C-alpha positions in Angstrom: 0.0 0.0 0.0 1.3 3.4 -0.9 2.1 5.7 2.0 -0.1 8.7 2.8 2.1 11.7 2.3 -0.3 14.6 1.8 -3.7 15.8 3.0 -5.0 15.1 -0.4 -3.8 11.5 -0.1 -5.5 11.2 3.3 -8.9 12.4 2.1 -8.8 10.3 -1.1 -7.6 7.1 0.6 -10.0 7.5 3.6 -13.0 7.8 1.2 -14.0 10.9 3.0 -16.8 13.1 1.7 -15.1 16.4 1.7 -15.5 20.0 0.4 -12.7 22.5 0.5 -13.0 26.3 0.7 -10.5 29.1 0.4 -10.5 31.1 3.6 -7.8 33.7 2.9 -9.0 36.6 0.9 -12.5 35.4 0.3 -14.6 32.4 1.3 -15.0 30.5 -2.0 -14.9 26.8 -3.1 -11.5 25.2 -3.6 -11.0 22.2 -5.9 -9.4 19.1 -4.6 -7.1 19.2 -7.6 -5.8 22.6 -6.4 -4.8 21.1 -3.1 -3.2 18.1 -4.8 -1.1 20.3 -7.1 -0.2 22.6 -4.2 1.0 19.8 -2.0 3.2 18.3 -4.7 4.8 21.6 -5.4 3.3 22.0 -8.9 1.3 25.0 -7.9 1.7 28.1 -5.8 -1.3 28.8 -3.6 -3.7 31.0 -5.7 -5.1 33.2 -2.9 -2.5 33.6 -0.1 -3.2 35.6 2.9 -0.5 36.9 5.3 1.9 34.2 4.1 -0.5 31.3 4.5 -2.8 29.1 2.5 -5.9 29.2 4.6 -8.4 26.4 4.1 -11.8 25.3 5.4 -12.4 21.6 5.2 -15.9 20.2 5.7 -15.9 16.4 5.7 -17.4 13.2 7.0 -15.3 10.1 7.7 -16.9 6.7 7.8 -20.1 6.7 9.8 -19.9 10.2 11.3 -23.4 11.6 11.7 -22.3 15.2 11.5 -19.5 16.7 9.3 -16.3 17.9 10.9 -15.0 21.3 10.1 -11.3 22.1 10.1 -9.7 25.5 9.6 -6.1 25.0 8.6 -3.4 27.7 7.8 -0.6 26.1 5.9 2.6 28.3 5.9 4.0 29.4 2.5 7.6 30.2 1.4 8.5 33.4 -0.4 7.4 31.8 -3.7 3.9 31.0 -2.4 4.8 27.3 -2.2 4.0 25.0 0.7 6.4 24.8 3.6 5.9 21.0 4.1 7.2 20.3 7.6 4.2 21.6 9.6 1.8 19.8 7.2 3.9 16.6 7.6 3.8 16.8 11.4 0.0 17.4 11.3 -0.5 14.4 9.0 1.7 12.1 11.1 -0.3 13.0 14.2 -3.5 12.5 12.3 -2.5 9.0 11.2 -1.3 8.1 14.6 -4.6 9.2 16.1 -6.6 7.0 13.7 -4.2 4.1 14.1 -3.3 4.3 10.4 -6.6 2.5 9.5 -8.0 5.4 7.6 -10.1 3.2 5.3 -12.2 1.9 8.2 -12.8 5.1 10.2 -16.1 4.9 12.1 -18.3 7.2 14.0 -16.4 6.7 17.2 -13.4 8.4 15.6 -15.1 11.7 15.2 -14.1 13.0 18.6 -10.5 11.8 18.1 -10.3 13.5 14.7 -11.7 16.7 16.3 -9.1 16.6 19.1 -6.3 17.0 16.5 -7.1 20.7 16.5 -6.0 21.0 20.1 -2.4 22.1 20.7 -1.6 22.1 17.0 0.2 24.9 15.0 -1.9 24.6 11.8 -5.5 25.3 13.0 -6.7 28.9 13.2 -9.9 30.7 14.1 -11.4 32.7 11.2 -13.2 35.9 11.9 -16.9 35.7 12.6 -17.9 36.8 9.0 -15.7 34.1 7.5 -17.2 31.5 9.8 -20.7 32.6 8.9 -19.9 32.6 5.1 -18.3 29.1 5.3 -21.4 27.7 7.1 -23.7 29.4 4.6 -21.8 28.1 1.5 -21.4 24.6 2.9 -25.1 24.4 3.7 -26.0 25.5 0.2 -23.4 23.2 -1.4 -24.6 20.2 0.6 -28.3 20.9 -0.3 -29.1 21.6 3.4 -31.5 24.3 4.5 -30.3 27.7 5.4 -30.2 28.7 9.1 -33.2 29.9 10.9 -31.7 33.4 10.7 -32.3 33.8 7.0 -36.1 34.4 7.1 -36.0 37.6 9.2 -33.2 38.9 7.0 -35.3 38.2 3.8 -38.3 39.9 5.4 -36.3 42.9 6.5 -34.4 43.4 3.2 -37.5 43.0 1.1 -39.5 45.4 3.3 -42.4 42.9 3.3 -42.5 42.7 7.1 -41.4 45.0 9.9 -38.3 43.5 11.6 -36.1 45.1 14.2 -32.8 45.4 12.4 -30.9 45.0 15.6 -32.2 41.4 15.8 -30.8 40.4 12.5 -28.1 37.8 12.8 -24.8 37.7 10.9 -25.5 34.1 9.9 -28.8 35.2 8.3 -27.0 37.9 6.3 -24.4 35.3 5.1 -27.1 32.9 4.1 -28.8 35.7 2.1 -25.6 36.7 0.4 -24.7 33.2 -0.9 -28.3 32.3 -1.9 -29.5 35.6 -3.5 -30.4 35.6 -7.2 -30.5 38.5 -9.7 -34.0 39.5 -8.5 -32.8 39.6 -4.9 -29.8 41.7 -5.9 -31.9 44.3 -7.7 -34.3 44.5 -4.7 -31.3 44.9 -2.4 -29.8 47.6 -4.6 -33.1 49.6 -4.1 -33.1 49.0 -0.4 -29.5 50.0 0.3 -30.0 53.7 0.7 -32.4 53.2 3.6 -30.3 50.7 5.6 -28.8 51.8 8.9 -25.0 52.0 8.8 -24.6 49.0 11.1 -26.7 46.8 8.8 -25.0 48.1 5.7 -21.5 47.3 7.2 -22.5 43.8 8.4 -24.1 43.0 5.0 -21.0 44.2 3.1 -18.9 41.8 5.2 -20.9 39.0 3.6 -21.3 40.5 0.1 -17.5 40.8 -0.2 -17.3 37.1 -0.6 -19.7 36.7 -3.6 -20.1 37.8 -7.2 -22.4 40.8 -7.6 -24.0 42.4 -10.7 -23.6 46.0 -11.8 -26.9 47.4 -10.3 -25.9 46.2 -6.8 -22.3 47.3 -7.3 -23.4 50.9 -8.3 -25.8 51.0 -5.3 -22.9 49.9 -3.0 -20.7 52.6 -4.5 -23.4 55.3 -3.8 -23.7 54.0 -0.2 -20.0 54.0 0.2 -19.6 57.5 -1.0 -22.4 58.7 1.3 -20.7 56.9 4.2 -17.4 58.7 3.3 -19.1 62.1 3.3 -20.6 61.4 6.7 -17.2 60.3 8.1 -18.2 56.6 8.5 -14.9 55.1 7.3 -15.8 51.6 8.4 -18.9 51.6 6.2 -17.1 53.2 3.3 -14.3 50.6 3.4 -16.8 47.8 3.7 -18.6 49.0 0.5 -15.2 49.2 -1.3 -14.6 45.6 -0.3 -18.1 44.5 -1.3 -17.8 46.1 -4.7 -14.8 43.9 -5.4 -17.2 41.1 -6.3 -18.3 43.1 -9.4 -16.8 42.9 -12.9 -13.7 45.1 -13.3 -15.6 47.3 -15.7 -17.6 48.5 -12.7 -15.3 48.0 -9.7 -12.1 49.1 -11.5 -13.7 52.4 -12.6 -14.5 53.2 -8.9 -11.1 52.1 -7.7 -9.4 54.3 -10.4 -11.4 57.3 -9.2 -10.6 56.6 -5.6 -6.9 56.2 -6.3 -6.9 59.4 -8.2 -8.0 61.3 -5.0 -5.1 61.6 -2.6 -7.4 62.6 0.2 -9.3 59.3 -0.2 -6.2 57.1 -0.1 -6.0 56.3 3.6 -4.8 53.0 5.0 -8.4 51.6 5.3 -9.1 52.2 1.6 -5.8 50.7 0.5 -6.2 47.7 2.8 -9.7 47.1 1.4 -8.5 47.2 -2.2 -5.6 44.9 -1.5 -7.5 42.5 0.6 -10.7 42.0 -1.4 -10.1 43.8 -4.7 -6.8 42.2 -5.6 -8.1 40.8 -8.9 -8.8 44.3 -10.1 -5.1 45.2 -9.7 -4.3 43.0 -12.7 -3.9 46.2 -14.7 -0.8 47.7 -16.2 -2.0 51.1 -14.9 -4.0 50.4 -11.8 -1.4 48.3 -10.0 1.5 50.9 -10.2 -1.0 53.7 -9.2 -2.1 51.6 -6.2 1.5 50.8 -5.1 2.4 54.5 -5.5 -0.5 55.5 -3.2 0.5 52.8 -0.8 4.0 54.0 -0.7 2.8 57.6 -0.2 0.6 56.6 2.8 2.8 56.8 5.9 0.2 55.0 8.0 0.3 51.9 5.7 2.7 49.1 6.0 4.0 49.3 2.5 6.3 46.3 2.4 3.9 44.0 4.2 1.1 44.7 1.7 3.4 44.7 -1.3 4.9 41.4 -0.2 1.4 39.9 0.4 0.3 40.9 -3.1 3.5 39.5 -4.6 2.6 36.1 -3.2 -0.5 36.0 -5.5 0.8 34.1 -8.6 -0.9 36.4 -11.1 0.4 39.5 -9.4 3.9 38.4 -8.5 5.8 39.5 -11.6 3.9 42.8 -12.1 4.4 43.8 -8.4 8.2 42.9 -8.5 8.6 44.7 -11.9 6.8 47.8 -10.5 9.1 47.9 -7.5 12.2 47.3 -9.5 11.5 49.9 -12.1 10.3 52.7 -9.7 12.3 55.9 -10.2 14.4 56.9 -7.1 12.4 60.1 -6.7 9.0 58.4 -6.9 6.9 57.6 -3.8 7.8 53.9 -4.3 11.5 54.7 -4.8 11.6 56.9 -1.7 9.9 54.2 0.4 12.2 51.5 -0.8 15.3 53.7 -0.1 14.0 54.4 3.4 13.7 50.7 4.1 17.4 50.1 3.2 18.8 52.8 5.5 
């Protein structure tokens, strides 16, 4: 029998029913083939976050009644490739826990498998919005009903029934975000201007993980600009992140206008674009403009953000070239020179 050397091997050989999700920049499905290629060194992790490949794994082994959920943060090297030693140690402990009989894991092993998360360097605790989005996506993908919190959210956002907005749950907002269709999006776009700031912000924390159409994106932009005028930087930044789920023809235009305004380019805006709108930085003009604003913002951690973007395979070369070709007197050149002093 071939040895089990990777997490992918373990799940295939154990016969587990498993679904993988990216938990770095957005909560979105991850193919098993992506994990396999990553673990064998054929692929750099596509959506790194803070030097890690963050994964949510929802799976059942053997006769488990309920699925187990793992949150794993696999460390990356400077090329975005797996650092194997922590994964190997985790895998060894897993196999020892199960007595190496992964093909016959039964219901009684569920607690033992869960205990692997104790005193282990790989597990992490995602933020509450990430946890809510994972549960919402997994429930939908497994054809399970949404949480009981969805119905009051639907009633409130549709305006069909009076609901105290303070009673709305984050899980309900997450369920709504992953299950909404085009009609729901259009209704939400019309409802956005009347939402309290707290609801708008919490909703955006969920919308930033899903694809959105142009009408909702334009409504989010209007709400974000209104929040900026009123000084609500959190709601403004949340709208910037949520718009990242729109096509570049919509999101990129707003980002260009924001980056053209020196007064708008504070650390919160720049973090929002880098964290959720990174795909819109795949532009020969927008990426250098973003990095220049980042370098010009003293409150931003320039090298940390630039290094994080450079770990994204599609941005690695453009980021490195922009840094390398920066003129000494440019904001990027001056920031790099200051770092070497």
